[in-house]
N, C-alpha and C positions, 0 to 999 in steps of 0.2 A: 835701463829703460824707465821712462817716466810713468806716472800713474795715468790711467784713463781718467777722464774728467769726473765721472761719478765717484770713482774710488778716491780721488784726491779730495773731493768734498767730504766723503765719509771719514777719511783719516783726519781731516781738519776738525770735524765735529768731535771725533773721538778725543783728540788731544785738547781741544778747546774745553771739553767737559772736565777733563782732568784739571786744566788750568784754572777754570772758574772756581771749582771746589777748593783747589790748593790755595788760591788767592784769598778767598773768603774765610777759610778755616785755618790757614797756616800761620798761627801765632808763633809756633816754634821753628818754622822754616820760611824761607822766602824764595819765590821763583827766580831762578837765575836765567833760564832760557826755555823757550818752547819751540819745537821744530816739527815739521812734517817731512824733513829730509830723510830719505831711506838710508839705513845703515846696514851693517852685516846681518843682524838678526832682528832688527826692528824697523817699523815704518815711520816712526816718529817717537818723540818723548818729551816729557816735562822734567827738567832738571831743577832741583831745589837744594838750597844750602841751609844748614843749621844756623840759627841766630846766636847761639851761646855755646861755649865749650863746657858741657856738663857730663857727669858720669851716670846719670839716670835719665830715664824717659818715663812719662806718666801715662796712666790708663787713658786719660782724656786725649793725650797726644797720639797714642796708638790707635784710638778710635778715629781720630782725624786721618791718620795714614790709611786706615782701611777704607774710609769714605772716599778719599781721593782715588784710591785704586778702583773702587766700585763705580766711580763716577762715569767711567767710559761706557760701561754696559747701560747704565741709566740714561746717559746721553744718547747713545745709539738707538735705544728703544724709544726714546722720546721723539726722535726726529725721523725714524725709519719704520713707523707703523708697527711697533712692538717687535721688530726684527733686530738682530745684532750679528756682528761678524765674529769670526774665529779670532780676531785680533784681541778680544778681551780675555783670552785664556791665561796669558801671563799675569794680568791684573787679578784674576780670580785666584790664581795660585798664590800671589803675594798676600791677598786679603785672607785667604784660608790659613796660610802659615802664621800670620800675625794673630788671627783669631784663635788658632789652636794653642799658641804659646800663651796668650792671655788667659785662656781657660785652663790649660794644662801645666803651666810652669810659673807664670808670673803672679798668680793670685788675683787676677783682674776679672774673673768670671763669677759664676754662681758658687762653684765648689772651692774648697780649700786644699784639696789634694794636688800635689805637684808631681809630675812624672819626669822631671829633670833628674837625670842620673839613674833612672830605673834600669835594673839589670834584667835582661831577657836574652833569649836565643841560646843556641848551642855553645857559643864561645863564652857566654857569661859576661859579655861586655855591655856597656850602657847602650840603651836603645834611644833613638832620636825622640825627644819628647813630643814633637809634632805627630809622629806616627802613632805613638801610644795614645795621645790625646784624641786623635781622630778615631781610633778604634773604641776608646772607652767613653768619650763624651761628644760624639758626633752631633747628636741632637742639640746639645747646648751650644756648640760652636755654630751650627746652622742658625740658631736663634740670634746669636750675636750678629752674624753677618746680615741676616734679614732686617734686623732693627736698624743697623747702620746704613743698609741699602735704602730703606724707606726714607731715612733722614736726608741722605744726599740726593735722592730722587726728588724730594720736595724742594730742596735747596736749588736744584737746577731748574725746576719748574718755575720757581720765583724769579730766576735770572735767565729765562729762556732767550730773551733778546740778546743778552750779553754773550751767551754761548755762540749764537749765530754771527754776531758781530766779530767776535774773536776768531771764529772759524774763517770768516771771509778775509780777514787780514792775513791769516796764515796761508790761505790759498794763494794770495797775491804775493806775499813776501817770503813764504816758506819757513823762515826763522825769525822770531821776535824775542826781545829781552823781557825780563821781569818788570822793568820800568814801563815798557810799552803795554804790558798786561794791565798794570795799575792805571795807566792813562785810559785804556779802553773801559775798564771797570768803573772808573771814576771814584774809587775809594782807595784807602791805604791797605796794604797787605794785612791779613788777619782781622779785617773789619768786623766780621760776624762774631768772632770769638771775643774781641775786645768789647763789643757791644753787649754780649751776653756771656761773660766769663764763667767758667765752672771749674770746680776742683782746684788743681794746682794753679791754673791761670788766674784764679780769683785772689790768690794770695800774693799781693804786690810787695815790692821791697818795703813800702811804708808799713804794711801790715806786719811783716816779719820783724821789722825794727821795733814796732810798738810792743809786740809780744815779748821780745827779748828784754826791752827796757822794763816792762811790768814785772817779768819774772825776776830780774835782778833787784828791782825795788822791793819785791816781796821777800827775797832772800836777805836783803839788808835789814828789813824790819824785824824779821824773825831773829836774826843774829843780835839785834839790839834789844831783845827782850820782849818783843810783841809776840802774840800767839799767831798760829796759822790762820785762825778764824778772823783775827784783826786784819791780817794781810789780805785775806780773801775778800773781806768786806770792802777794803779800799780798792782792790782790783775791780770788783763789781761796780763800784761807783765810777771808776774810770772807764767803764765800758769795754772790758777786755773781750776780745774776739775769741770764741772757742776754736780750738785747733781741730783740723780734720783727722779722721782715723786712718791709720795705715800708712805704710811707706814702702818704697821699692829700693833695694840696695844693689841688685845685680845689674851690671852694665850690659846692655844689649844694643847692637848696632841696628839702626832703623834704615829702611830703604830710602835712598835719596833720589831715585829716578822712577818714574812710572811711564809706561810705554803704551 
C-alpha cells in the first residue's frame, strides 16, 4: 500500500532533513542514496558511505552523526507547526546511544569516568556502558543532545528552501543518489565542515607532514649537539602548529544509515 499524499510529503521532509544535514556536515561520510521507498521496518532512509578506511572515529564526527540523526525531528517540527511523528523514535535512539557512549565510554563528554566493562548484576558480568551511562550521567547526556539538536535546527533553518526542494524531488522520484543531492544543494559534500573545520578535520595531511618534519629536524639537531632550547627556538621561528590534546584508540562502528 502506498502512502497517502500528506504522509508521503511528511516522510519526504523527514528524509530530506537527514540528507541536508548529512550533505553539509558529512566530511567523513558521503551520501550514497536517499529514498522514501517503504521497507520492512522503515519508511525511508539515507545511506552514507565512509570516505576513508580508518580504525578510529573522532568526537567531532560522532557529533555530526548525532546531528544527522536529530535532523529528522528538527525538520518535522520546522515544517509541521512544532509537531513531529513517531518516525523519529529510531533516530532518537541512535542519537541517545552515541551520546551515552561519548559521555560514558569514549571520553568525549564532561567527565573522565568510563563505564565500559563495568561489572554489575547478579551474574557479575559486564554491563552495557550505554545503560550504565544513562543511569549515572543522564543529565550530561541530555545536555549533549540538546546542544547538538540546537545546532542542526539552526543549520536546517538556514537551508529551509533546500530541504523543501529535496523533499519535492523525493516525492516525485522516490529514490535519488548522493550526486543528485549535491546537485540540488549546489555545493560539494561536507561543505559546511570544510568551510569551518574543527578538531580532527582541521588537521590536514599538510599539517601532519609539517609536524613530523619539524619533530624529526629537532631530533636531528639535538643528536648533533644542539640543546633542546635551540631546537625549540628554531621550531618556533618556523611557526610550528601546536598539537591538539587527547586521542581515541578504541575502534567503534558508527551508524551508516538513518531512517
